[in-house]
NUSEMI-903353 format. One record per residue (C-alpha): residue number from 1; residue in one letter; chain; z, y, x. Coordinates in steps of 0.05 Angstrom, whole numbers, plus 32768, in hexadecimal, padded with zeros to 4 digits. Layout:
! NUSEMI-903353
{pt NUM, A, A, {Z, Y, X}}
...
END
This chain:
! NUSEMI-903353
{pt 1, X, A, {7F89, 7F62, 7DFF}}
{pt 2, X, A, {7FAB, 7F36, 7E32}}
{pt 3, X, A, {7F6E, 7F09, 7E2F}}
{pt 4, X, A, {7F43, 7F44, 7E45}}
{pt 5, X, A, {7F72, 7F51, 7E7F}}
{pt 6, X, A, {7F6B, 7F07, 7E93}}
{pt 7, X, A, {7F1F, 7F0D, 7E8F}}
{pt 8, X, A, {7F21, 7F4B, 7EBA}}
{pt 9, X, A, {7F4B, 7F28, 7EEF}}
{pt 10, X, A, {7F1F, 7EEA, 7EF0}}
{pt 11, X, A, {7EDF, 7F13, 7EF1}}
{pt 12, X, A, {7EF8, 7F3D, 7F2C}}
{pt 13, X, A, {7F11, 7F00, 7F52}}
{pt 14, X, A, {7ECF, 7ED9, 7F48}}
{pt 15, X, A, {7EA5, 7F15, 7F5C}}
{pt 16, X, A, {7ECE, 7F1F, 7F9C}}
{pt 17, X, A, {7EC7, 7ED4, 7FAC}}
{pt 18, X, A, {7E7B, 7ED9, 7FA4}}
{pt 19, X, A, {7E71, 7F1C, 7FC6}}
{pt 20, X, A, {7E9D, 7F13, 8004}}
{pt 21, X, A, {7E6F, 7EE0, 8026}}
{pt 22, X, A, {7E34, 7F0D, 8019}}
{pt 23, X, A, {7E59, 7F49, 8035}}
{pt 24, X, A, {7E6C, 7F20, 8072}}
{pt 25, X, A, {7E22, 7F12, 8081}}
{pt 26, X, A, {7E12, 7F5B, 8075}}
{pt 27, X, A, {7E49, 7F72, 80A5}}
{pt 28, X, A, {7E2C, 7F47, 80DD}}
{pt 29, X, A, {7DE6, 7F5F, 80CC}}
{pt 30, X, A, {7DF8, 7FAA, 80D2}}
{pt 31, X, A, {7E27, 7F9F, 810C}}
{pt 32, X, A, {7E67, 7FB1, 80E8}}
{pt 33, X, A, {7E93, 7F83, 8111}}
{pt 34, X, A, {7ED8, 7F88, 8131}}
{pt 35, X, A, {7EDB, 7F74, 817A}}
{pt 36, X, A, {7F1F, 7F5D, 8198}}
{pt 37, X, A, {7F44, 7F8B, 81C7}}
{pt 38, X, A, {7F8A, 7F95, 81E3}}
{pt 39, X, A, {7FA5, 7FB1, 81A1}}
{pt 40, X, A, {7F84, 7F7C, 8174}}
{pt 41, X, A, {7FA2, 7F39, 8161}}
{pt 42, X, A, {7F61, 7F14, 8155}}
{pt 43, X, A, {7F3B, 7EF5, 8190}}
{pt 44, X, A, {7EF3, 7EF2, 8176}}
{pt 45, X, A, {7EC1, 7F21, 8158}}
{pt 46, X, A, {7ECE, 7F29, 810D}}
{pt 47, X, A, {7EA4, 7F47, 80D6}}
{pt 48, X, A, {7EC1, 7F84, 80B2}}
{pt 49, X, A, {7EAB, 7FA7, 8072}}
{pt 50, X, A, {7ED4, 7F78, 8046}}
{pt 51, X, A, {7EE7, 7FB5, 801D}}
{pt 52, X, A, {7EA1, 7FB6, 8000}}
{pt 53, X, A, {7EAD, 7F73, 7FDE}}
{pt 54, X, A, {7EF0, 7F8B, 7FC2}}
{pt 55, X, A, {7ED3, 7FCC, 7FA8}}
{pt 56, X, A, {7E94, 7FAD, 7F8A}}
{pt 57, X, A, {7EBE, 7F77, 7F67}}
{pt 58, X, A, {7EED, 7FAD, 7F4D}}
{pt 59, X, A, {7EB4, 7FD7, 7F31}}
{pt 60, X, A, {7E8F, 7F9C, 7F14}}
{pt 61, X, A, {7ECD, 7F80, 7EF0}}
{pt 62, X, A, {7EDE, 7FC5, 7ED5}}
{pt 63, X, A, {7E9A, 7FCB, 7EB3}}
{pt 64, X, A, {7E9F, 7F84, 7E98}}
{pt 65, X, A, {7EE2, 7F8F, 7E75}}
{pt 66, X, A, {7EEB, 7FDA, 7E68}}
{pt 67, X, A, {7EB7, 7FDF, 7E2E}}
{pt 68, X, A, {7EE4, 7FB1, 7E05}}
{pt 69, X, A, {7F21, 7FDE, 7E0F}}
{pt 70, X, A, {7F1A, 801F, 7DE9}}
{pt 71, X, A, {7F5F, 8038, 7E00}}
{pt 72, X, A, {7F4C, 803D, 7E4A}}
{pt 73, X, A, {7F4E, 8082, 7E69}}
{pt 74, X, A, {7F06, 8083, 7E80}}
{pt 75, X, A, {7F0E, 80C6, 7EA5}}
{pt 76, X, A, {7F46, 80AA, 7ED0}}
{pt 77, X, A, {7F20, 8069, 7EDC}}
{pt 78, X, A, {7EE0, 808D, 7EF1}}
{pt 79, X, A, {7F09, 80BB, 7F1E}}
{pt 80, X, A, {7F23, 807D, 7F42}}
{pt 81, X, A, {7EDE, 805C, 7F44}}
{pt 82, X, A, {7EB9, 809A, 7F5E}}
{pt 83, X, A, {7EEF, 80AD, 7F90}}
{pt 84, X, A, {7EF2, 8063, 7FA4}}
{pt 85, X, A, {7EA8, 8064, 7FB2}}
{pt 86, X, A, {7EAF, 809F, 7FE1}}
{pt 87, X, A, {7EE9, 8080, 8007}}
{pt 88, X, A, {7EC7, 803C, 800C}}
{pt 89, X, A, {7E88, 805D, 8028}}
{pt 90, X, A, {7EB4, 8083, 805A}}
{pt 91, X, A, {7ED7, 8043, 806F}}
{pt 92, X, A, {7E96, 801C, 8073}}
{pt 93, X, A, {7E77, 8051, 80A1}}
{pt 94, X, A, {7EB5, 804D, 80CC}}
{pt 95, X, A, {7EB1, 8001, 80CD}}
{pt 96, X, A, {7E6A, 8007, 80E9}}
{pt 97, X, A, {7E69, 8047, 8112}}
{pt 98, X, A, {7EB3, 8055, 8122}}
{pt 99, X, A, {7EB7, 809B, 8103}}
{pt 100, X, A, {7EE2, 80D0, 8123}}
{pt 101, X, A, {7F25, 80DD, 8100}}
{pt 102, X, A, {7F0E, 8120, 80E4}}
{pt 103, X, A, {7ED2, 8100, 80C0}}
{pt 104, X, A, {7EFE, 80C9, 80A4}}
{pt 105, X, A, {7F30, 80FD, 808C}}
{pt 106, X, A, {7EF8, 8125, 806C}}
{pt 107, X, A, {7EE2, 80E8, 8044}}
{pt 108, X, A, {7F29, 80DC, 802D}}
{pt 109, X, A, {7F32, 8124, 8018}}
{pt 110, X, A, {7EF2, 8123, 7FF0}}
{pt 111, X, A, {7F08, 80E3, 7FCD}}
{pt 112, X, A, {7F4C, 8100, 7FBE}}
{pt 113, X, A, {7F2D, 8140, 7FA3}}
{pt 114, X, A, {7F00, 8117, 7F75}}
{pt 115, X, A, {7F3E, 80F6, 7F58}}
{pt 116, X, A, {7F5F, 813A, 7F4D}}
{pt 117, X, A, {7F20, 8155, 7F2C}}
{pt 118, X, A, {7F26, 811E, 7EF7}}
{pt 119, X, A, {7F6B, 8137, 7EE5}}
{pt 120, X, A, {7F94, 8105, 7F0C}}
{pt 121, X, A, {7FCB, 812A, 7F30}}
{pt 122, X, A, {8017, 812C, 7F37}}
{pt 123, X, A, {8029, 8160, 7F03}}
{pt 124, X, A, {8074, 815D, 7F09}}
{pt 125, X, A, {80AC, 813E, 7F31}}
{pt 126, X, A, {80E1, 8119, 7F0B}}
{pt 127, X, A, {8129, 8128, 7F21}}
{pt 128, X, A, {8146, 80E2, 7F2C}}
{pt 129, X, A, {818D, 80F4, 7F18}}
{pt 130, X, A, {817E, 8122, 7EDE}}
{pt 131, X, A, {8155, 8126, 7E9F}}
{pt 132, X, A, {8128, 8160, 7EB3}}
{pt 133, X, A, {80E3, 8160, 7ED3}}
{pt 134, X, A, {80D2, 8193, 7F07}}
{pt 135, X, A, {808C, 81B1, 7EFD}}
{pt 136, X, A, {8069, 81BD, 7F3F}}
{pt 137, X, A, {802F, 81E8, 7F27}}
{pt 138, X, A, {7FF7, 81F4, 7F59}}
{pt 139, X, A, {801B, 81C8, 7F8C}}
{pt 140, X, A, {8006, 818C, 7F63}}
{pt 141, X, A, {7FC0, 818C, 7F82}}
{pt 142, X, A, {7FD3, 818C, 7FCD}}
{pt 143, X, A, {800D, 815C, 7FC0}}
{pt 144, X, A, {7FDF, 812C, 7F9C}}
{pt 145, X, A, {7FAA, 8130, 7FD3}}
{pt 146, X, A, {7FE0, 8126, 8009}}
{pt 147, X, A, {7FFB, 80E9, 7FE3}}
{pt 148, X, A, {7FB6, 80C8, 7FDC}}
{pt 149, X, A, {7FA2, 80D5, 8025}}
{pt 150, X, A, {7FE6, 80C0, 803F}}
{pt 151, X, A, {7FE8, 807E, 8019}}
{pt 152, X, A, {7F9F, 806E, 802A}}
{pt 153, X, A, {7FAF, 8075, 8074}}
{pt 154, X, A, {7FF2, 804F, 806E}}
{pt 155, X, A, {7FCE, 8011, 8053}}
{pt 156, X, A, {7F9A, 8018, 808B}}
{pt 157, X, A, {7FD1, 801A, 80C0}}
{pt 158, X, A, {7FEF, 7FD7, 80AC}}
{pt 159, X, A, {7FAB, 7FB4, 80AC}}
{pt 160, X, A, {7FBB, 7F8E, 80EC}}
{pt 161, X, A, {7FC0, 7F45, 80D8}}
{pt 162, X, A, {7F96, 7F16, 80AE}}
{pt 163, X, A, {7FA5, 7F22, 8065}}
{pt 164, X, A, {7FDC, 7F55, 8071}}
{pt 165, X, A, {7FC0, 7F94, 8050}}
{pt 166, X, A, {7FA0, 7F6C, 8018}}
{pt 167, X, A, {7FE1, 7F46, 8009}}
{pt 168, X, A, {800E, 7F83, 800C}}
{pt 169, X, A, {7FDD, 7FA9, 7FE1}}
{pt 170, X, A, {7FDD, 7F6F, 7FAF}}
{pt 171, X, A, {8028, 7F70, 7FAB}}
{pt 172, X, A, {8029, 7FBB, 7FA1}}
{pt 173, X, A, {7FF3, 7FB4, 7F6B}}
{pt 174, X, A, {801C, 7F7F, 7F48}}
{pt 175, X, A, {8059, 7FAD, 7F48}}
{pt 176, X, A, {8031, 7FE6, 7F29}}
{pt 177, X, A, {8016, 7FB4, 7EF7}}
{pt 178, X, A, {805C, 7F9E, 7EE2}}
{pt 179, X, A, {8072, 7FE6, 7ED9}}
{pt 180, X, A, {8032, 7FF6, 7EB2}}
{pt 181, X, A, {803F, 7FBA, 7E84}}
{pt 182, X, A, {8086, 7FD4, 7E79}}
{pt 183, X, A, {8069, 8019, 7E66}}
{pt 184, X, A, {802D, 7FFF, 7E40}}
{pt 185, X, A, {7FFB, 8026, 7E6A}}
{pt 186, X, A, {7FB9, 8002, 7E59}}
{pt 187, X, A, {7F8E, 8027, 7E8C}}
{pt 188, X, A, {7FBC, 8017, 7EC6}}
{pt 189, X, A, {7FC5, 7FCF, 7EAF}}
{pt 190, X, A, {7F7A, 7FC4, 7EAD}}
{pt 191, X, A, {7F6D, 7FE5, 7EF1}}
{pt 192, X, A, {7FA7, 7FBF, 7F11}}
{pt 193, X, A, {7F8F, 7F7C, 7EF5}}
{pt 194, X, A, {7F48, 7F83, 7F0F}}
{pt 195, X, A, {7F60, 7F9F, 7F52}}
{pt 196, X, A, {7F8E, 7F64, 7F59}}
{pt 197, X, A, {7F55, 7F35, 7F48}}
{pt 198, X, A, {7F28, 7F55, 7F7D}}
{pt 199, X, A, {7F5F, 7F4F, 7FB1}}
{pt 200, X, A, {7F6D, 7F06, 7F9F}}
{pt 201, X, A, {7F24, 7EF3, 7FA6}}
{pt 202, X, A, {7F1E, 7F15, 7FE9}}
{pt 203, X, A, {7F5F, 7EF6, 8002}}
{pt 204, X, A, {7F3E, 7EB2, 8000}}
{pt 205, X, A, {7F14, 7EC9, 803C}}
{pt 206, X, A, {7F47, 7EF9, 805B}}
{pt 207, X, A, {7F88, 7ED1, 8061}}
{pt 208, X, A, {7F96, 7EB2, 80A5}}
{pt 209, X, A, {7F69, 7E9B, 80C4}}
{pt 210, X, A, {7F3D, 7ED3, 80A9}}
{pt 211, X, A, {7EF2, 7ECC, 80A3}}
{pt 212, X, A, {7EE8, 7F16, 8096}}
{pt 213, X, A, {7F10, 7F56, 809D}}
{pt 214, X, A, {7F15, 7F8A, 8066}}
{pt 215, X, A, {7F0B, 7FC1, 809A}}
{pt 216, X, A, {7F18, 800A, 808B}}
{pt 217, X, A, {7EEB, 8004, 804E}}
{pt 218, X, A, {7F1E, 7FD5, 802F}}
{pt 219, X, A, {7F5F, 7FF1, 804A}}
{pt 220, X, A, {7F4E, 8039, 8037}}
{pt 221, X, A, {7F35, 8024, 7FF2}}
{pt 222, X, A, {7F74, 7FFB, 7FE3}}
{pt 223, X, A, {7FA1, 8034, 7FFA}}
{pt 224, X, A, {7F78, 8065, 7FD1}}
{pt 225, X, A, {7F7A, 8039, 7F93}}
{pt 226, X, A, {7FC5, 802D, 7F99}}
{pt 227, X, A, {7FD3, 8078, 7FA2}}
{pt 228, X, A, {7FA8, 8089, 7F66}}
{pt 229, X, A, {7FC5, 8052, 7F3A}}
{pt 230, X, A, {800C, 8069, 7F4B}}
{pt 231, X, A, {7FFA, 80B0, 7F34}}
{pt 232, X, A, {7FD7, 8097, 7EF5}}
{pt 233, X, A, {8010, 8068, 7EE5}}
{pt 234, X, A, {804B, 8096, 7EF0}}
{pt 235, X, A, {8034, 80DE, 7EE3}}
{pt 236, X, A, {803C, 80D2, 7E99}}
{pt 237, X, A, {8081, 80B1, 7E9D}}
{pt 238, X, A, {80B8, 80E4, 7E9C}}
{pt 239, X, A, {80ED, 80B1, 7EAE}}
{pt 240, X, A, {80CC, 809B, 7EEE}}
{pt 241, X, A, {80D5, 80C3, 7F2D}}
{pt 242, X, A, {80AB, 80C4, 7F6C}}
{pt 243, X, A, {80DC, 8092, 7F89}}
{pt 244, X, A, {80B9, 8059, 7F65}}
{pt 245, X, A, {8073, 805F, 7F82}}
{pt 246, X, A, {8092, 806C, 7FC6}}
{pt 247, X, A, {80BA, 802B, 7FC1}}
{pt 248, X, A, {807D, 8004, 7FA7}}
{pt 249, X, A, {8059, 8017, 7FE7}}
{pt 250, X, A, {8097, 800E, 8011}}
{pt 251, X, A, {8078, 7FE2, 8047}}
{pt 252, X, A, {803C, 800D, 805C}}
{pt 253, X, A, {8062, 804F, 8052}}
{pt 254, X, A, {809F, 8039, 807A}}
{pt 255, X, A, {8074, 801B, 80B1}}
{pt 256, X, A, {804F, 805E, 80B6}}
{pt 257, X, A, {8091, 8084, 80B6}}
{pt 258, X, A, {80AF, 8058, 80ED}}
{pt 259, X, A, {806F, 805E, 8116}}
{pt 260, X, A, {8075, 80AA, 8114}}
{pt 261, X, A, {80BF, 80A6, 8125}}
{pt 262, X, A, {80B2, 8075, 815D}}
{pt 263, X, A, {807F, 80A2, 817D}}
{pt 264, X, A, {80AC, 80DE, 8177}}
{pt 265, X, A, {80E6, 80B8, 8197}}
{pt 266, X, A, {80B9, 80A0, 81D0}}
{pt 267, X, A, {809A, 80E6, 81D7}}
{pt 268, X, A, {8054, 80CE, 81C6}}
{pt 269, X, A, {8020, 80F1, 819A}}
{pt 270, X, A, {8029, 80E0, 8150}}
{pt 271, X, A, {7FE3, 80C4, 814D}}
{pt 272, X, A, {7FE9, 8099, 818C}}
{pt 273, X, A, {7FD9, 804F, 817E}}
{pt 274, X, A, {800A, 801A, 8193}}
{pt 275, X, A, {801D, 7FD1, 8187}}
{pt 276, X, A, {8062, 7FDD, 8168}}
{pt 277, X, A, {8051, 7FDB, 811F}}
{pt 278, X, A, {8077, 7FAC, 80F2}}
{pt 279, X, A, {8046, 7F73, 80FA}}
{pt 280, X, A, {8043, 7F7C, 8145}}
{pt 281, X, A, {808F, 7F79, 814A}}
{pt 282, X, A, {8092, 7F38, 8122}}
{pt 283, X, A, {805D, 7F18, 814E}}
{pt 284, X, A, {8084, 7F2E, 818C}}
{pt 285, X, A, {80C3, 7F0D, 8170}}
{pt 286, X, A, {809E, 7ECB, 8171}}
{pt 287, X, A, {8089, 7EC4, 8129}}
{pt 288, X, A, {8044, 7EA6, 811D}}
{pt 289, X, A, {800B, 7ECE, 80FF}}
{pt 290, X, A, {8012, 7EAF, 80BB}}
{pt 291, X, A, {805F, 7EB3, 80BA}}
{pt 292, X, A, {805D, 7EFC, 80CE}}
{pt 293, X, A, {802F, 7F0B, 8093}}
{pt 294, X, A, {805B, 7EE4, 8063}}
{pt 295, X, A, {8099, 7F09, 807B}}
{pt 296, X, A, {8078, 7F4C, 806D}}
{pt 297, X, A, {8062, 7F32, 8029}}
{pt 298, X, A, {80AB, 7F23, 801B}}
{pt 299, X, A, {80C0, 7F69, 8030}}
{pt 300, X, A, {808A, 7F87, 8004}}
{pt 301, X, A, {80A3, 7F5D, 7FCA}}
{pt 302, X, A, {80EA, 7F76, 7FD5}}
{pt 303, X, A, {80D1, 7FBE, 7FD3}}
{pt 304, X, A, {80A9, 7FAF, 7F94}}
{pt 305, X, A, {80E3, 7F8D, 7F71}}
{pt 306, X, A, {8111, 7FC7, 7F84}}
{pt 307, X, A, {80DF, 7FF7, 7F65}}
{pt 308, X, A, {80E0, 7FD2, 7F23}}
{pt 309, X, A, {812C, 7FCF, 7F23}}
{pt 310, X, A, {8131, 8019, 7F33}}
{pt 311, X, A, {8101, 802B, 7EFB}}
{pt 312, X, A, {812E, 8005, 7ECB}}
{pt 313, X, A, {816B, 802A, 7EE6}}
{pt 314, X, A, {8148, 806D, 7EDF}}
{pt 315, X, A, {8132, 805E, 7E97}}
{pt 316, X, A, {817A, 804B, 7E86}}
{pt 317, X, A, {8197, 8088, 7EAA}}
{pt 318, X, A, {81BF, 805A, 7ED7}}
{pt 319, X, A, {81C8, 808B, 7F10}}
{pt 320, X, A, {81F9, 8061, 7F39}}
{pt 321, X, A, {81CF, 8022, 7F34}}
{pt 322, X, A, {8193, 804A, 7F4D}}
{pt 323, X, A, {81BC, 8068, 7F87}}
{pt 324, X, A, {81D6, 8023, 7F9C}}
{pt 325, X, A, {8190, 8005, 7F9D}}
{pt 326, X, A, {8173, 803F, 7FC5}}
{pt 327, X, A, {81AC, 8041, 7FF8}}
{pt 328, X, A, {81AD, 7FF6, 8002}}
{pt 329, X, A, {8161, 7FF2, 800A}}
{pt 330, X, A, {8160, 802D, 803B}}
{pt 331, X, A, {8199, 800F, 8064}}
{pt 332, X, A, {8179, 7FCA, 8067}}
{pt 333, X, A, {8137, 7FEB, 807A}}
{pt 334, X, A, {8157, 8011, 80B4}}
{pt 335, X, A, {817E, 7FD5, 80CE}}
{pt 336, X, A, {8141, 7FA9, 80C9}}
{pt 337, X, A, {8115, 7FDC, 80ED}}
{pt 338, X, A, {8147, 7FE1, 8126}}
{pt 339, X, A, {8151, 7F96, 812A}}
{pt 340, X, A, {8107, 7F88, 8136}}
{pt 341, X, A, {80FE, 7FC5, 8163}}
{pt 342, X, A, {80CB, 7FE9, 8139}}
{pt 343, X, A, {80E8, 802D, 814D}}
{pt 344, X, A, {8102, 801E, 8192}}
{pt 345, X, A, {8110, 7FDF, 81B9}}
{pt 346, X, A, {8151, 7FFB, 81D6}}
{pt 347, X, A, {816B, 8031, 81A7}}
{pt 348, X, A, {818E, 8013, 816B}}
{pt 349, X, A, {81BF, 8049, 8151}}
{pt 350, X, A, {81C9, 802E, 810B}}
{pt 351, X, A, {81D6, 7FE7, 8122}}
{pt 352, X, A, {8205, 8000, 8159}}
{pt 353, X, A, {822B, 802B, 8126}}
{pt 354, X, A, {8233, 7FF0, 80F6}}
{pt 355, X, A, {824A, 7FC3, 812F}}
{pt 356, X, A, {827F, 7FF6, 8144}}
{pt 357, X, A, {8294, 7FFD, 80FC}}
{pt 358, X, A, {829C, 7FB2, 80F3}}
{pt 359, X, A, {82C0, 7FAD, 8136}}
{pt 360, X, A, {82F2, 7FE3, 8121}}
{pt 361, X, A, {82FE, 7FC0, 80DF}}
{pt 362, X, A, {830A, 7F7D, 8101}}
{pt 363, X, A, {833A, 7F9D, 8132}}
{pt 364, X, A, {835E, 7FC0, 80F9}}
{pt 365, X, A, {8366, 7F7E, 80D4}}
{pt 366, X, A, {8383, 7F5D, 8112}}
{pt 367, X, A, {83B6, 7F95, 811B}}
{pt 368, X, A, {83C8, 7F91, 80D2}}
{pt 369, X, A, {83D9, 7F47, 80DA}}
END
């Protein structure tokens, strides 16, 4: 079986390597290009539509390998493929014609509804510190749709540097793959393996200096796939709470959260664009393009590793271990966000509080001596 997984990864990777140059030519031919402006980091016209290569490689590899695995949940897989087709078409149209937000949202909602129609939804919420599951009834459908749309847009928001969204998505996919291997979920393992192969092949052309951008077609598809895989992977595991998929997607979700908080603090509309996302802040601190991307990869890996550790703690009913990991991760995230100025360049309440706390402790130690 592991040999089939390897074949799936290699097939997806090779297909992405072969398809991406063709998609690049197609993007120039139809005019799906990204021109530089004051918010963009690149300085020359770049082809978009890279998501087409990722999606086509994903679909092709699935049909190469899946017939040999009779334990694959074909309904779930087809839900992902059909919904993925809708969201890739939506993203591709935006790459070429710059769709209005309402039309992009409509495409995302249709794709999410397709997934739900195939039976993929969050049926219950696991109570992290107990042994009971909380059924959510009819709320499962809107919660699932909100999750898929939210994650799709979160991945799209961090697509600001060469190889950033693809790399972060690859790390998140690897984390889901590790957890699926631990649980023996064949369907999720197969889908993660071929998605990872598709991303790896595309990364050859997308890492700095990029030759093609994935565009909304790629970022929306990767977010959609990750959201769907997290539902498929964890809805059947009573010991895994919603904390795990949230942690797996920690980088895009936290960047989205801080963007909303930043705009609220600065009294700006929630949807107002700016240049204060995580990758922008790292560039402003003097890090190079490549180094900034690698730093964010490291942060994504920390989130992913924490998710795996937390899943182990949950399965072993180790409540205090879980609490310590969550608190430590949240505190480090807040301090890091304030340190690089992702929320505000001047307001740093958590850092100031910790400095006062340390100062009082030092003064107390001196008095004690």
